[in-house]
C-alpha positions, 0 to 999 in steps of 0.5 A, a space after each residue: 022142052 022147046 019152051 025150056 030151050 027158048 027161055 035159055 036162049 033168051 036169057 043168054 042173049 044180051 039186049 043191045 038196048 041194055 048195053 047202050 043204057 049201061 054205056 050211058 050210065 058209065 059215061 055219066 059216072 066218069 064225068 062230074 056234073 056242075 051245078 050252081 050249088 057246087 060253087 058254095 064253099 072255098 075255092 083256091 085259085 091256081 098260081 098266076 091267076 091274074 085278072 085285071 092286074 090282080 092276082 087271085 088267091 082264093 074265092 069263097 062263094 056264099 049261098 046268098 050270091 056273094 063271093 069274097 075274093 082274096 087278091 093282091 095287086 100283081 107282083 105285090 104281097 099284100 093280100 086283101 079281100 073284097 066282096 063281089 056279087 056273083 051269078 052263074 049263067 050256063 057256062 059263064 061265071 060273072 062277078 060284079 062290084 060297083 063298076 068292076 065286072 069279071 066274066 069267066 067262061 067255064 070250060 070244064 069241071 072234074 071235082 074238085 077242079 073247075 076250069 075257067 078262062 077269060 080273054 087273057 088266060 086259062 085258070 083252075 079253081 080247086 075246091 077246098 074243105 
């Protein structure tokens, strides 16, 4: 009888360790992790993403470390695409092409949006299918 009562009490008690573990799992599932392979694909740039005098429209990241950036000169409607090399280091996304270098700091990621900034502004990139 005493054994049955002890087993019942133990089963009805909640373990604080399990509660903490459950909270950690919930917090991880509520935010999205960002990895370099998430970049591969088409990303639409938010309106007025102007970097170095060019308005960015979209970036297509490829698995080979290249990215096609569709852009136009600021206040122009003639869009063109240039291929850049890109690298992702920690919280920095770097693009390079000849003497042109662009560095964006990653501020956050909540799929399908990536939040970046440079010294002139904050921008949002949205992943498209």
